C-alpha positions, 0 to 999 in steps of 0.5 A: 500500500504505497498509495494514500487511502484518501486524495486529501492525504496526497494534497499539498497545503496550497491545494488543500487551502484552494479546495477548502476555499472552493467548497466554502465559496459554493456554500456562500453562494447557496446561502446568499441565494437562500437569503435573496429568495427569503427577502423577495418572498417577504417583500412580496407577501408583505406588499400583498398584505398591505395592499389587501388591507388598503383595499379592505379599508377603501371598501369599508370606507365606501360602504 
């Protein structure tokens, strides 16, 4: 058994650092996409609630 069991065992420190940075870069992109979708949905549903309340107030005032 002259070959290492895992690929990471044969990597240099620079290669390991680059691989780790690449992995965390993907995690950051997913997290930012999740935050973006969450904010977009909150803004959308918030505007729906506000416009619905405004419409209800207008109809209640007209009747």
